[in-house]
C-alpha positions in Angstrom: 158.7 166.1 130.7 158.1 166.1 127.1 157.6 169.9 125.9 157.9 172.0 122.7 161.2 170.6 121.3 160.1 167.1 122.0 158.4 165.6 118.5 156.0 162.3 119.5 155.3 160.0 116.9 151.3 158.9 117.9 149.4 162.1 119.2 145.5 159.6 120.3 142.2 161.0 120.9 139.9 158.4 122.5 136.1 158.9 122.4 136.6 157.2 126.0 138.6 155.7 128.9 138.0 152.6 128.9 138.9 152.6 124.8 142.3 155.4 126.0 143.4 152.3 128.0 143.0 149.5 125.5 145.2 152.3 123.1 147.6 153.0 125.6 148.7 149.4 126.4 148.7 147.9 122.8 151.2 151.0 122.1 152.8 149.9 124.8 153.1 146.0 123.8 154.3 147.5 120.6 157.4 149.0 122.4 156.3 152.3 123.0 156.8 154.6 125.5 152.9 155.8 126.6 151.2 158.7 128.1 147.7 159.0 128.7 146.1 162.5 129.7 142.8 162.5 131.3 140.6 165.4 129.0 142.1 167.4 127.4 145.6 168.7 128.7 146.9 172.5 129.8 150.5 172.1 130.5 153.0 169.8 129.5 153.5 166.0 130.2 155.3 164.5 133.3 157.3 161.8 131.4 158.4 161.3 127.9 157.3 159.3 125.2 156.3 157.9 122.2 152.8 158.2 121.9 150.5 160.5 123.6 146.7 159.0 124.1 144.0 161.8 125.5 140.7 160.2 127.0 137.5 162.3 126.3 134.0 161.1 126.8 132.3 162.4 123.9 131.1 159.1 122.7 127.7 159.9 123.4 127.4 163.7 124.0 126.2 165.9 121.0 127.7 165.6 118.0 129.0 169.5 118.2 130.4 169.4 121.1 132.2 165.3 120.0 133.5 167.7 117.4 134.8 170.5 119.7 136.5 168.5 122.8 138.4 166.1 119.7 139.6 169.8 118.1 140.9 170.8 121.1 142.5 167.6 121.9 144.0 168.0 118.1 145.3 171.4 118.6 147.2 170.2 122.0 149.1 167.5 120.4 150.4 169.1 117.2 151.1 172.8 118.4 152.4 171.7 122.0 153.7 168.2 121.0 154.4 168.0 117.6 152.6 165.1 116.7 153.7 163.9 113.8 150.6 161.4 113.3 146.9 162.2 114.6 145.4 158.6 115.8 140.9 158.8 116.6 139.9 156.3 118.3 137.2 154.4 119.2 135.6 151.1 119.9 136.2 147.6 118.1 132.9 147.5 117.9 132.2 150.5 116.0 129.5 152.0 119.0 127.7 154.6 118.1 124.2 156.0 116.6 122.7 157.9 113.3 124.1 161.1 114.1 127.9 160.4 115.1 130.2 160.5 116.5 132.3 158.5 114.6 131.9 160.4 111.0 131.5 164.1 112.8 134.5 163.8 114.6 136.4 161.9 111.6 135.6 164.7 109.4 136.8 167.5 111.3 139.5 166.1 112.6 140.9 165.1 108.2 140.3 168.9 108.3 142.3 169.9 111.2 144.4 167.9 110.1 145.0 168.3 106.5 143.8 164.8 105.4 142.3 164.5 102.2 141.2 160.9 103.1 141.2 158.4 105.8 140.9 155.0 107.0 138.4 153.5 109.6 139.5 150.2 110.4 138.3 149.5 114.1 138.6 145.6 113.8 140.6 143.7 116.6 141.1 140.2 115.6 142.9 139.3 119.2 139.2 140.2 121.0 137.4 138.6 118.5 136.2 141.9 115.9 136.7 141.1 113.1 135.8 143.0 109.6 135.2 141.4 106.1 133.7 142.4 102.9 132.8 145.8 105.1 130.8 143.9 107.8 131.9 143.6 111.3 131.5 140.5 113.6 131.8 140.0 117.1 133.3 136.5 117.4 131.2 134.3 115.2 128.5 136.5 114.8 127.8 139.4 113.0 127.6 143.2 114.8 124.0 142.8 114.7 123.2 139.5 115.8 125.5 140.0 118.7 125.2 141.2 122.3 126.0 145.1 121.3 122.1 144.6 119.8 121.1 145.2 123.5 123.5 148.1 124.0 122.0 150.7 126.3 123.2 153.5 124.6 124.0 152.8 121.3 122.8 149.7 119.8 124.2 148.1 116.8 121.5 147.0 114.3 123.8 147.2 111.2 127.1 145.4 110.3 127.4 147.1 107.3 130.0 149.7 108.2 130.2 151.6 104.8 126.4 152.1 105.3 126.9 152.8 109.3 129.3 155.1 108.6 127.5 156.9 105.2 124.6 157.9 107.2 126.9 159.9 109.8 128.8 161.8 106.9 127.5 163.3 103.9 131.4 162.8 101.9 132.2 159.1 100.3 132.5 156.4 102.0 134.3 153.4 100.3 136.0 149.8 101.1 139.3 148.5 100.8 137.8 144.8 101.5 139.9 141.4 102.0 140.6 140.4 98.5 142.5 143.6 98.5 144.4 143.5 101.3 145.9 139.7 99.8 147.2 141.0 97.7 150.1 142.8 99.6 150.7 146.7 100.6 151.3 148.1 96.9 147.6 147.1 95.4 146.4 148.4 99.3 148.1 151.8 98.9 146.7 152.3 94.9 143.5 151.9 96.5 143.9 154.2 98.9 145.4 157.1 97.1 143.1 156.8 93.9 139.6 157.5 96.8 138.3 160.7 95.6 139.0 163.7 98.4 136.9 163.3 101.5 137.0 159.4 101.5 136.7 157.5 104.4 137.7 154.0 103.6 135.9 150.7 105.7 139.2 148.3 106.1 138.8 144.9 106.2 141.1 143.0 108.5 140.4 139.4 110.0 144.0 138.6 111.1 146.9 141.2 112.9 148.4 140.9 109.8 145.7 142.4 107.6 146.2 145.0 109.6 150.1 145.1 108.9 149.7 145.7 105.5 147.1 148.8 106.3 149.9 150.4 108.7 152.3 150.1 106.1 149.8 152.2 103.6 149.2 154.8 106.0 152.3 155.2 108.2 152.8 159.1 107.5 149.3 159.7 107.0 148.4 162.7 109.4 145.2 160.8 110.4 144.5 157.2 111.2 141.0 156.3 112.7 139.6 152.6 114.2 140.3 150.4 117.1 143.4 150.2 119.4 144.8 146.9 116.9 145.6 149.3 113.8 146.9 151.5 116.8 149.8 148.5 117.7 150.3 148.0 114.0 151.1 151.8 113.3 153.4 151.6 116.5 155.3 147.9 115.3 155.9 149.6 111.7 157.4 153.1 113.3 159.1 150.8 116.3 160.8 148.3 114.2 164.2 148.1 114.7 164.4 150.6 117.9 164.9 149.8 121.3 161.7 148.8 123.5 160.8 152.0 126.0 159.4 151.5 129.6 156.3 153.5 131.6 156.7 154.7 134.8 154.8 152.3 136.6 155.4 151.3 140.1 153.2 148.9 142.4 151.4 149.6 145.4 152.8 148.5 148.2 151.1 145.1 149.3 149.9 145.6 152.5 148.7 149.4 151.6 147.0 148.3 148.7 142.8 148.3 149.6 141.3 147.1 146.4 137.2 147.9 145.1 135.6 146.4 142.5 132.7 148.9 140.8 130.6 147.5 137.7 128.3 150.1 135.7 128.4 147.9 132.6 125.3 145.8 131.7 127.6 143.9 129.2 127.1 140.1 127.9 130.7 139.5 129.6 130.3 141.9 132.8 127.2 140.1 133.9 129.0 136.5 133.8 132.1 138.3 135.9 130.0 140.2 138.4 128.5 136.6 138.7 131.9 134.9 138.7 133.0 136.8 141.3 130.2 136.6 143.8 130.3 132.7 143.4 133.8 132.8 144.7 132.8 134.8 147.8 133.5 138.6 146.8 131.5 140.8 149.0 128.7 142.5 146.5 126.6 145.5 147.1 123.8 146.1 144.2 122.9 149.4 143.2 120.1 150.7 140.7 119.4 153.8 139.3 116.3 154.1 141.0 117.7 154.4 144.0 120.4 156.5 143.5 118.7 159.8 143.3 120.9 160.7 146.1 124.2 159.5 145.2 125.9 161.0 148.3 123.5 159.0 150.6 123.8 155.7 148.5 127.4 155.7 148.1 128.1 157.0 152.3 125.6 153.7 152.7 127.1 151.4 150.5 131.2 151.9 152.2 129.3 151.8 155.6 127.7 147.8 154.7 131.3 147.2 153.3 133.9 148.6 156.5 132.9 146.0 159.2 133.8 143.2 156.7 136.8 141.5 156.8 136.8 140.1 153.4 139.5 142.1 151.1 137.3 141.0 147.9 134.5 143.5 147.5 132.2 144.3 144.8 129.2 147.2 144.3 127.8 146.4 140.8 124.7 148.1 138.8 125.0 145.5 136.3 121.6 143.5 135.6 120.1 141.3 132.9 118.7 143.8 129.7 114.9 143.8 130.2 116.0 144.8 133.5 117.9 147.4 132.6 115.0 148.7 130.2 112.4 148.5 132.4 114.3 151.1 134.8 114.6 153.1 131.5 110.8 153.3 130.5 110.4 155.0 134.3 113.5 157.5 134.3 114.3 157.7 130.5 117.8 156.3 129.3 119.8 159.3 129.6 118.7 159.9 133.3 119.2 156.3 134.4 122.6 156.5 132.9 123.3 159.9 134.8 122.2 158.6 138.1 124.5 155.7 137.8 127.8 157.3 136.9 127.1 160.4 139.4 127.1 157.3 142.0 130.1 156.0 140.9 131.6 158.6 141.1 130.9 160.3 144.6 131.7 156.1 145.6 134.9 156.6 144.2 135.7 159.8 145.7 134.4 158.7 149.0 136.4 155.0 148.5 139.5 157.0 148.1 139.1 159.2 151.2 138.1 156.3 153.0 141.5 154.6 151.9 140.4 152.5 148.8 143.7 153.1 146.5 143.0 150.1 144.0 140.4 150.4 141.8 138.6 148.0 139.2 135.9 149.3 137.2 133.9 147.9 134.0 132.0 150.0 131.5 132.8 152.7 129.2 130.5 155.3 130.7 131.5 154.0 134.5 135.1 154.3 133.9 134.6 157.9 132.9 132.9 158.4 135.8 135.2 157.5 138.3 138.2 159.2 136.8 136.6 162.4 136.9 135.3 162.0 140.3 138.5 160.5 141.6 140.2 163.4 139.9 143.3 161.7 138.0 144.9 163.7 135.4 147.7 161.4 134.3 148.1 158.1 134.2 150.9 155.5 133.7 150.2 152.5 131.7 151.4 149.0 133.1 151.4 145.8 132.6 147.8 143.9 130.9 145.4 142.1 132.8 143.7 141.2 129.5 143.6 142.0 125.4 143.7 146.1 126.0 142.6 145.8 129.4 146.3 146.7 131.4 146.8 147.9 135.3 147.5 152.1 135.4 148.7 154.6 138.2 148.5 158.1 138.4 147.6 160.6 141.7 148.5 157.9 143.9 146.2 155.6 142.5 145.9 152.3 140.8 143.1 152.1 137.9 142.1 148.9 135.5 139.5 150.5 133.8 137.3 147.6 131.5 135.1 147.8 128.5 132.4 146.2 128.9 132.7 143.3 126.7 135.9 142.7 127.4 138.3 140.6 129.9 137.7 136.7 130.5 134.8 135.7 133.3 136.5 135.8 135.9 138.6 139.4 135.2 137.8 140.9 138.1 139.9 138.3 140.5 142.7 138.0 137.9 142.9 142.0 138.0 143.3 142.1 142.2 145.8 139.2 142.3 147.9 140.6 139.4 148.4 143.9 141.1 148.8 142.0 144.8 151.2 139.3 143.6 153.5 141.8 141.4 153.2 140.2 138.1 155.9 141.7 135.5 155.1 144.6 134.5 
């Protein structure tokens, strides 16, 4: 077990569950042994770890609540585990509102960690998220021209991350741009150290090499913030010359495995993935917020509908086109519509597990958080990577693949289930 005497290298706080899995698998890929805890932990870890990721559900809650939960996690990581450095993980698309929560949480964690300044490096080049001259690109489009502009909870209309973060905090926001990074770590270090106290610095990065340069500069800093790719770059620096570790992930018995795909995300990629699953023969049941006012009854109805089906490929989805999501929100309100679906998926997962389902593929950050809480899973071992930033994870006798909405390829659902069935190398 990891306790008072075992200092960990990275103590990470993730603002949603899919982001926590994303970071965990990237750290694992870099050779670290990773433990993932759901919610602010109360006790010791089950396994030794180089990095511990605490998965919170703070991206879309009130800023003061997000700050309180994040600081509580930070204190556990530092005081209980002796984390050498804190890492605040948010999405590579910088999902937030003008009120937060990236700015307020970063400010609070800077104070907790005693950090004079901190970088903000959301770029994830492998998944097409790049920052250039402070502007965030998704693929070849500016953030404001991507599908993130239509996000139902945190629509992103401004690609200038210096402007976005400046609206969330009163302290200065600066930029370490690509021209600076191309001059090397020494130049970047000077720019970083010369920034005023309290400054957060948006960092350009169009390649993993750029992130490696940044990681060299902030390796000994008490706080780093960003996406999973800068976390992986930090891990590469830490693990250089060390032997890679292995996690305590085991696979289900194939004969006993029962999988269920749950999709609550409305992202463009998830729409494609749902359509692809239906096209290849998944038994699919569509649900909506309007009918989820009584989640227990609806969950029972859905599972009863699936029960006589001999098809092992089964999908329950609320994924819909943006205009239809907006129409429902116009009637119920954005928060009520989202809350209904989250509650439904939590109840559905709970009932499904009671009926013998033990493997869940979940699409959407909010949906993933609801499902994990519904299942009561507290700690996860990280397994093989299905797609960049999306692993299989195991905990509480269950197997979970928690996917951020826009992550994964078109056949992600089928790939995920097949990987667990066929025993691809961990």
